[in-house]
Structure formats: C-alpha cells, structure tokens
Backbone bond lengths (Angstrom), bond angles and torsions (degrees), N, CA, C in turn:
res aa  C-N    CA-C-N  psi(-1)  N-CA   C-N-CA  omega(-1)  CA-C   N-CA-C  phi
1 X - - - 1.467 - - 1.535 110.21 -
2 X 1.337 115.53 123.33 1.459 119.83 -174.58 1.540 110.54 -91.09
3 X 1.342 115.09 55.00 1.453 120.11 -179.36 1.532 109.76 -153.11
4 X 1.317 115.73 146.95 1.454 120.26 173.99 1.517 108.91 -96.24
5 X 1.331 116.89 125.47 1.469 123.44 174.20 1.521 106.45 -104.55
6 X 1.308 116.24 117.89 1.466 121.63 -168.70 1.530 109.58 -127.21
7 X 1.334 116.80 132.03 1.470 122.06 174.59 1.533 107.71 -128.19
8 X 1.323 115.64 123.39 1.479 120.68 178.13 1.519 108.97 -100.11
9 X 1.320 116.27 128.47 1.469 120.29 -177.86 1.524 112.57 -85.68
10 X 1.344 117.48 -28.29 1.466 121.16 177.45 1.524 109.68 -99.22
11 X 1.336 117.03 148.08 1.474 121.01 178.93 1.526 111.73 -55.97
12 X 1.329 116.10 138.87 1.460 122.65 179.78 1.521 109.49 -111.35
13 X 1.317 116.21 127.52 1.465 120.95 178.54 1.517 109.84 -60.27
14 X 1.332 116.47 138.01 1.457 121.81 -174.88 1.541 112.36 -56.60
15 X 1.334 117.42 -44.13 1.469 119.51 -177.72 1.522 111.94 -64.48
16 X 1.314 117.11 -35.33 1.473 121.05 177.27 1.526 111.49 -66.39
17 X 1.344 115.43 -41.31 1.446 120.09 179.00 1.528 111.10 -63.16
18 X 1.339 116.21 -41.37 1.470 120.20 -180.00 1.528 111.32 -65.12
19 X 1.309 117.26 -41.58 1.468 121.05 178.00 1.524 110.18 -61.20
20 X 1.310 115.86 -41.76 1.470 120.17 -179.57 1.522 110.80 -65.98
21 X 1.353 117.02 -42.07 1.457 119.93 179.55 1.530 111.73 -63.46
22 X 1.337 116.65 -45.41 1.463 120.17 178.82 1.527 112.08 -59.36
23 X 1.337 115.77 -39.22 1.462 121.15 177.64 1.529 110.57 -63.76
24 X 1.327 116.91 -43.25 1.462 121.13 -178.95 1.525 111.38 -66.09
25 X 1.336 116.37 -37.28 1.465 120.36 178.28 1.529 110.05 -60.83
26 X 1.315 116.70 -47.10 1.485 121.33 179.42 1.533 110.21 -62.29
27 X 1.312 116.15 -44.51 1.486 120.12 -178.45 1.519 111.43 -65.81
28 X 1.345 116.54 -39.59 1.456 119.54 179.41 1.527 111.63 -65.71
29 X 1.334 116.19 -38.96 1.458 120.46 177.27 1.525 111.68 -63.72
30 X 1.347 115.59 -32.12 1.468 119.90 179.10 1.537 111.37 -85.63
31 X 1.302 116.80 -5.47 1.464 121.26 178.27 1.525 113.18 76.43
32 X 1.364 116.55 22.51 1.474 118.54 -178.40 1.522 113.05 -110.01
33 X 1.333 117.46 7.41 1.475 120.16 172.46 1.517 109.87 -146.08
34 X 1.324 115.67 168.49 1.449 122.03 -178.75 1.544 110.75 -89.71
35 X 1.331 114.39 168.50 1.456 118.41 169.39 1.535 108.58 -66.64
36 X 1.322 115.92 167.37 1.469 119.75 -172.44 1.521 112.19 -141.66
37 X 1.321 115.75 139.58 1.470 122.75 163.40 1.513 105.36 -127.33
38 X 1.328 116.79 123.84 1.486 121.97 -171.58 1.528 109.41 -131.04
39 X 1.310 116.64 118.14 1.480 122.58 179.68 1.541 108.53 -105.79
40 X 1.325 114.91 131.62 1.464 120.02 -174.62 1.526 110.45 -157.61
41 X 1.321 114.60 -177.52 1.475 122.82 172.56 1.512 107.75 -132.00
42 X 1.342 116.03 145.74 1.471 120.65 177.36 1.538 110.18 -106.89
43 X 1.339 117.26 150.20 1.454 119.23 161.94 1.533 108.55 -62.39
44 X 1.334 118.75 164.92 1.460 121.91 -176.70 1.531 112.35 -54.08
45 X 1.348 115.35 127.65 1.473 119.76 179.72 1.530 109.65 -159.99
46 X 1.322 117.45 139.85 1.443 122.98 171.26 1.518 108.34 -100.90
47 X 1.329 116.06 133.45 1.468 119.81 178.89 1.526 109.48 -128.99
48 X 1.337 114.84 150.61 1.478 121.04 -176.91 1.514 110.08 -126.58
49 X 1.338 115.63 127.77 1.445 121.41 176.01 1.521 111.96 -78.52
50 X 1.313 116.59 179.00 1.457 120.66 -170.33 1.530 113.91 -68.84
51 X 1.351 119.05 -17.13 1.467 119.80 -176.96 1.534 112.67 -104.56
52 X 1.334 118.61 12.56 1.455 119.99 -177.66 1.535 111.23 -72.71
53 X 1.349 114.98 161.13 1.465 120.96 176.93 1.522 108.28 -123.79
54 X 1.301 117.01 147.32 1.473 122.44 -177.34 1.508 112.43 -56.66
55 X 1.344 117.10 -35.37 1.474 120.15 -177.17 1.531 112.30 -69.74
56 X 1.321 116.91 -8.97 1.473 119.58 176.95 1.518 111.94 -80.96
57 X 1.339 116.66 -5.10 1.459 121.61 172.20 1.524 106.47 -93.07
58 X 1.320 117.36 107.05 1.459 121.19 -176.96 1.522 112.67 -83.15
59 X 1.335 116.89 -35.10 1.460 121.96 177.48 1.528 107.52 -102.12
60 X 1.333 116.63 103.09 1.467 121.31 -173.32 1.535 112.82 -69.92
61 X 1.325 116.62 -7.03 1.476 118.71 -179.43 1.529 112.61 -82.75
62 X 1.313 117.11 -13.84 1.458 118.59 -175.62 1.534 111.14 -81.18
63 X 1.311 115.63 154.00 1.453 121.86 176.37 1.515 109.77 -95.14
64 X 1.317 117.54 126.74 1.466 121.40 -177.56 1.537 107.96 -117.17
65 X 1.321 116.52 126.44 1.469 121.29 178.85 1.531 108.68 -92.21
66 X 1.333 116.02 120.46 1.454 120.25 175.71 1.524 109.69 -77.91
67 X 1.325 115.60 136.04 1.481 120.75 -175.74 1.501 109.82 -132.93
68 X 1.335 116.25 168.62 1.466 120.95 -174.13 1.517 113.74 -87.28
69 X 1.299 117.78 -5.49 1.470 119.98 -177.48 1.529 111.19 -68.93
70 X 1.322 115.77 165.44 1.449 120.92 173.33 1.531 109.41 -75.40
71 X 1.333 115.09 167.22 1.467 119.88 176.61 1.502 113.71 98.52
72 X 1.320 114.16 -168.16 1.472 122.80 -173.63 1.532 111.41 -112.76
73 X 1.356 115.53 -139.07 1.474 120.30 -178.41 1.524 110.19 -93.17
74 X 1.310 116.23 137.24 1.450 121.01 172.44 1.516 109.12 -142.09
75 X 1.329 114.17 176.72 1.475 121.45 -179.23 1.519 109.31 -124.92
76 X 1.335 116.04 139.74 1.458 121.01 170.82 1.518 108.91 -123.78
77 X 1.324 116.94 145.84 1.455 119.30 179.19 1.506 113.69 -179.00
78 X 1.326 117.29 -174.80 1.451 122.27 -178.72 1.521 112.50 -53.73
79 X 1.323 117.35 138.82 1.449 121.83 179.78 1.508 114.15 86.20
80 X 1.320 116.40 7.22 1.460 122.18 178.24 1.510 109.87 -120.71
81 X 1.318 116.88 135.55 1.457 122.37 175.56 1.521 108.84 -90.01
82 X 1.316 116.35 128.44 1.463 122.84 176.12 1.523 108.11 -115.98
83 X 1.328 115.23 134.99 1.475 119.92 177.93 1.544 108.74 -127.27
84 X 1.321 115.56 120.94 1.466 121.53 176.04 1.514 109.48 -105.74
85 X 1.320 114.69 147.04 1.469 119.90 177.53 1.527 109.85 -130.10
86 X 1.294 115.93 153.14 1.477 123.16 167.23 1.532 105.03 -133.47
87 X 1.326 115.83 101.76 1.467 121.82 -169.42 1.525 109.52 -126.68
88 X 1.354 115.42 135.68 1.458 121.72 -178.63 1.529 110.26 -87.75
89 X 1.328 115.91 107.24 1.476 120.16 -178.83 1.520 112.51 -75.86
90 X 1.323 117.13 -13.50 1.472 119.06 176.01 1.533 110.06 -64.18
91 X 1.316 116.30 -25.05 1.463 121.40 176.98 1.534 111.34 -84.75
92 X 1.333 116.22 -4.06 1.454 120.93 -175.42 1.517 111.42 -130.16
93 X 1.323 115.98 40.91 1.460 125.11 174.87 1.535 114.22 59.41
94 X 1.326 116.24 21.54 1.480 121.88 176.54 1.524 111.28 53.12
95 X 1.305 116.74 41.44 1.465 123.30 -176.48 1.544 109.50 -105.64
96 X 1.353 115.15 94.00 1.464 119.71 -176.77 1.526 110.74 -68.01
97 X 1.318 117.65 -42.16 1.464 121.59 -178.96 1.529 111.38 -59.76
98 X 1.332 114.93 -45.39 1.474 118.68 -179.93 1.529 110.48 -65.32
99 X 1.308 116.62 -35.75 1.460 121.51 178.81 1.544 109.99 -60.78
100 X 1.328 117.14 -46.29 1.462 120.62 -179.76 1.533 110.33 -67.00
101 X 1.352 117.33 -40.09 1.466 120.52 177.14 1.513 111.07 -59.57
102 X 1.338 117.01 -39.08 1.484 120.12 179.88 1.541 111.63 -71.08
103 X 1.338 116.91 -31.67 1.479 119.63 171.72 1.528 109.28 -61.57
104 X 1.334 114.90 -48.56 1.473 119.92 -179.66 1.535 111.37 -59.57
105 X 1.327 116.91 -45.53 1.462 121.52 178.45 1.508 111.72 -57.55
106 X 1.342 116.03 -41.60 1.456 121.48 -178.86 1.535 111.76 -61.58
107 X 1.337 115.66 -42.44 1.474 119.89 179.51 1.521 110.30 -70.17
108 X 1.314 117.31 -47.98 1.475 122.45 -178.81 1.524 110.73 -58.14
109 X 1.341 116.61 -45.21 1.472 121.20 -179.45 1.528 110.58 -65.43
110 X 1.324 117.40 -40.12 1.448 121.34 179.20 1.531 112.33 -62.42
111 X 1.318 115.83 -41.98 1.468 120.59 -179.30 1.520 112.23 -72.60
112 X 1.341 116.69 -26.14 1.462 120.14 176.06 1.527 110.88 -61.08
113 X 1.330 116.77 -30.85 1.464 121.29 178.91 1.529 112.23 -62.16
114 X 1.359 115.64 -20.19 1.458 120.40 178.92 1.529 112.22 -102.36
115 X 1.333 115.70 11.28 1.447 119.77 179.90 1.511 113.23 74.16
116 X 1.341 116.44 24.76 1.468 122.34 -179.09 1.527 109.22 -114.43
117 X 1.347 115.37 118.89 1.461 120.50 -178.27 1.538 109.80 -95.69
118 X 1.321 116.01 117.82 1.453 121.29 179.94 1.537 109.87 -122.57
119 X 1.302 116.14 174.68 1.474 119.69 -178.28 1.524 110.12 -149.80
120 X 1.320 115.23 164.27 1.469 121.51 173.38 1.516 108.78 -100.19
121 X 1.328 116.30 171.35 1.458 121.98 -179.71 1.519 107.72 -145.25
122 X 1.325 117.23 117.51 1.457 120.73 -177.39 1.527 112.58 -64.15
123 X 1.347 116.31 -31.82 1.459 119.54 -179.54 1.518 112.31 -77.96
124 X 1.321 115.73 -46.52 1.472 121.49 179.98 1.525 107.75 -114.87
125 X 1.320 114.88 94.65 1.472 119.42 -173.68 1.517 111.13 -61.91
126 X 1.322 114.89 141.48 1.460 121.73 -178.33 1.499 109.45 140.88
127 X 1.342 115.83 -172.38 1.458 121.40 179.69 1.538 107.43 -115.91
128 X 1.339 114.53 130.37 1.451 121.28 -172.06 1.535 111.14 -124.75
129 X 1.330 115.47 155.76 1.458 121.30 174.37 1.502 108.17 -132.74
130 X 1.326 116.66 139.04 1.466 120.87 179.60 1.531 108.79 -95.23
131 X 1.314 115.30 121.28 1.470 122.07 -179.70 1.529 107.32 -124.15
132 X 1.342 116.06 112.54 1.468 121.84 -179.46 1.523 112.04 52.21
133 X 1.324 116.20 43.56 1.450 121.76 175.87 1.516 115.21 82.02
134 X 1.335 117.03 2.99 1.467 121.51 -178.69 1.532 109.46 -116.99
135 X 1.361 115.76 126.08 1.472 118.76 177.94 1.525 109.65 -79.54
136 X 1.323 115.84 130.60 1.451 121.36 177.57 1.539 108.60 -125.14
137 X 1.313 115.63 145.85 1.458 119.94 -175.18 1.517 110.58 -87.88
138 X 1.339 116.11 130.48 1.448 121.39 179.24 1.530 111.25 -114.71
139 X 1.354 117.03 -19.11 1.460 120.55 -178.54 1.508 112.16 -147.39
140 X 1.320 116.91 141.57 1.468 122.97 179.32 1.520 109.85 -113.00
141 X 1.314 117.18 142.97 1.463 123.00 179.71 1.532 109.69 -125.66
142 X 1.331 117.37 131.99 1.466 121.15 176.84 1.536 108.24 -144.93
143 X 1.315 115.77 119.31 1.472 121.05 -174.28 1.532 109.83 -125.65
144 X 1.315 115.98 144.39 1.470 122.47 169.86 1.515 108.49 -124.35
145 X 1.310 116.74 145.03 1.479 121.16 177.48 1.526 108.39 -120.85
146 X 1.320 116.64 125.42 1.481 123.02 178.13 1.520 108.28 -128.90
147 X 1.317 115.45 116.84 1.487 121.17 -179.16 1.539 110.27 53.47
148 X 1.333 115.08 39.50 1.445 123.82 178.70 1.542 113.85 67.45
149 X 1.306 116.60 18.11 1.459 120.36 168.53 1.528 107.59 -102.38
150 X 1.333 117.23 119.79 1.465 121.08 178.95 1.516 109.64 -91.11
151 X 1.333 116.46 133.75 1.450 119.72 178.59 1.532 110.89 -147.99
152 X 1.324 116.57 -176.37 1.457 126.08 -160.41 1.531 106.73 74.91
153 X 1.349 119.21 -146.52 1.446 116.89 -176.57 1.512 113.96 169.05
154 X 1.348 116.67 -128.73 1.447 119.98 -173.66 1.524 110.98 -149.96
155 X 1.346 115.00 165.94 1.453 120.67 175.22 1.503 109.60 -134.10
156 X 1.338 116.04 151.01 1.460 123.52 176.60 1.526 108.54 -127.16
157 X 1.321 116.24 128.49 1.459 120.97 178.59 1.513 109.60 -79.68
158 X 1.337 116.41 121.64 1.464 120.98 179.14 1.518 110.93 -105.97
159 X 1.314 117.03 -61.48 1.466 120.99 179.36 1.517 111.11 -144.54
160 X 1.315 117.09 34.65 1.464 122.33 -176.71 1.537 110.62 -79.15
161 X 1.319 114.92 163.50 1.466 121.80 178.44 1.519 110.55 -74.07
162 X 1.308 117.33 111.98 1.470 122.15 -175.63 1.516 112.80 -77.84
163 X 1.336 117.95 -22.29 1.468 120.27 -179.78 1.520 113.14 -61.97
164 X 1.341 117.24 -23.74 1.448 121.75 -178.83 1.534 111.31 -62.68
165 X 1.327 116.62 -28.94 1.471 119.52 -178.43 1.519 112.62 -68.08
166 X 1.343 117.63 -11.05 1.483 120.34 176.07 1.515 111.57 -68.76
167 X 1.327 117.40 -14.58 1.457 121.69 -178.61 1.519 113.88 -82.65
168 X 1.338 116.22 -10.87 1.471 121.96 -176.64 1.546 109.45 -139.02
169 X 1.331 114.58 169.39 1.467 119.38 165.15 1.515 105.10 -96.86
170 X 1.326 118.82 99.87 1.473 121.82 -171.96 1.532 111.65 -58.29
171 X 1.323 114.42 124.44 1.460 122.61 176.73 1.531 111.10 58.42
172 X 1.356 116.61 21.39 1.440 120.88 176.47 1.526 115.01 72.65
173 X 1.355 116.89 12.38 1.477 120.34 -177.47 1.508 108.75 -102.33
174 X 1.326 117.55 113.45 1.462 121.36 -179.70 1.516 109.66 -67.72
175 X 1.338 115.00 142.57 1.468 122.34 -178.98 1.521 112.90 61.26
176 X 1.334 114.99 23.73 1.464 120.12 177.16 1.531 109.51 -76.65
177 X 1.300 116.95 124.67 1.456 120.54 175.42 1.520 109.84 -95.80
178 X 1.309 114.19 133.33 1.468 120.58 -179.41 1.522 108.37 -112.04
179 X 1.338 116.81 139.72 1.454 120.68 178.63 1.507 109.45 -133.24
180 X 1.335 117.02 -179.51 1.471 121.17 174.42 1.513 110.95 -136.73
181 X 1.317 114.88 168.35 1.456 120.28 -173.25 1.532 112.65 -63.39
182 X 1.329 117.62 -40.30 1.457 120.05 -178.28 1.519 111.47 -66.04
183 X 1.316 117.85 -29.87 1.451 120.14 176.87 1.514 111.38 -72.46
184 X 1.319 115.68 -31.28 1.467 120.70 178.82 1.530 111.08 -76.54
185 X 1.320 114.94 -47.42 1.468 120.04 -176.26 1.509 109.68 -152.91
186 X 1.330 116.60 111.03 1.472 121.58 -177.73 1.540 109.72 -73.66
187 X 1.325 115.92 112.78 1.447 122.71 178.20 1.525 108.30 -167.53
188 X 1.313 116.45 176.17 1.455 120.15 177.58 1.556 110.07 -83.25
189 X 1.327 115.44 132.87 1.463 120.93 176.48 1.516 110.63 -115.07
190 X 1.329 114.75 28.49 1.454 121.38 -177.08 1.545 113.17 -58.92
191 X 1.332 116.09 -33.94 1.459 119.95 -176.87 1.514 114.09 -87.88
192 X 1.340 117.17 -1.01 1.464 120.18 -177.00 1.552 112.75 -57.35
193 X 1.345 119.06 -43.54 1.483 117.67 177.88 1.532 112.72 -56.57
194 X 1.346 117.35 -41.67 1.458 120.06 -179.48 1.531 111.90 -68.24
195 X 1.342 117.12 -37.51 1.451 120.89 177.12 1.524 110.43 -64.16
196 X 1.317 116.68 -40.87 1.466 120.66 179.60 1.517 111.21 -64.79
197 X 1.333 116.99 -43.79 1.447 120.00 178.43 1.528 111.38 -60.65
198 X 1.322 115.86 -40.88 1.458 120.59 178.71 1.520 112.50 -64.27
199 X 1.344 116.43 -45.36 1.445 119.58 -176.96 1.528 112.01 -75.59
200 X 1.326 117.72 -34.11 1.482 119.67 176.94 1.532 110.46 -64.73
201 X 1.300 118.40 -42.82 1.456 120.03 178.73 1.516 111.16 -65.71
202 X 1.334 115.83 -30.92 1.499 120.10 178.49 1.534 110.90 -72.40
203 X 1.325 116.29 -53.05 1.476 118.90 -173.44 1.526 113.02 -76.82
204 X 1.321 116.75 -28.15 1.466 119.05 176.53 1.528 110.81 -84.98
205 X 1.328 115.82 -2.56 1.492 122.65 178.60 1.522 111.47 54.20
206 X 1.319 113.78 54.18 1.479 120.31 179.50 1.540 108.37 -94.88
C-alpha cells in the first residue's frame, strides 16, 4: 500500500499539523513521499477557511487562525476526532467532487457501524443527522487542492464541549445546531478511527 496511515495518541497543536501537511504536499508532488491519512486530536482552537466572514465570529475575544482550506469557521478540541489527508488526485482523474463524495461516504459508512444514520448535504457541506425533524451537524469537511494534491480533511464530534460553538456561526450557517455522537447514542467509539481508515482506503481506492 503506497500510503501512510497515521494515528496520533497525544493532542497535536494545529500549527504543527499544518506545517506537516504542507511539507507532505510538497514531497508528494516531488514523488519523494507517500499519500497520507492522519487521525489525531487538537487542543482547543478556532480555525477559519478562505470563505469566512468576520461577522461569523460572535465572541470577539476568541483567537481565530486563518487557514488555506475551503469553508468557513469551525472549532477543534478535546473529544473530537480530526482526520487529515494528503491525496494525489492525478491518480483519481482529477475529480474533486468525487473525492469529497468519497470522504462523505467513508464517514457515513463508519457511523452506520454504530447504528447512527447520517447524511451529506450538497448545499451545506458536512455530515448531518436528522433528530426529530431537525438537521444537526455532526461532522465538518474542509479541503484544499494544490497542484492536484488534496489536503486538509474533516472532523467528527464524539464527546466535545458543544457550548463552545456559541462563540461562532459554525461553518457560516446561521441557526446551525451542532451535536456529537455521545449525545446521539451513548456508547464506546474507540474503534471509530480504525473504521474510518478502513473505509477511506476502500472508497478512495488506495
């Protein structure tokens, strides 16, 4: 398998993760490193994609890190699974839309193993769950493509503090409700990283 599958057990600072991803993108373009799927957790941090607006920061006291990924403002922190990828789309017919659909499929299929039915949304990118007729966000996706190398990735809320989202307009969607897996169904999600790695390698055809 021409890919590195990486799981970090200790929290990784956001800036360090970004430096590592940028380095891998350059190396992959030069053909001196493999593709990458990396599962980790971040210490508390707010990040903003290239299309965010200042008014989406509701609490002006927070520090927001601007990043090169697509999308708006989101939060990463303890109790949340983050998955970064560095994938060569030149090997996959340069199809960005299909790449994102396969990311979504991987998450949806992984959560099905826990008896949790989720869905994607073409208008509001991410992973959603319908609870009593109301769609709530369980996962955020933000991707950047540079010279046909796709990187950044997605996050899934497992048992993170949901009150923190009151400080921002999550993903730029007004009245967006955010939830986590433990609130939906109390159980162990210890195997979720392994399920994601399995499904990502399947749907991305690695």
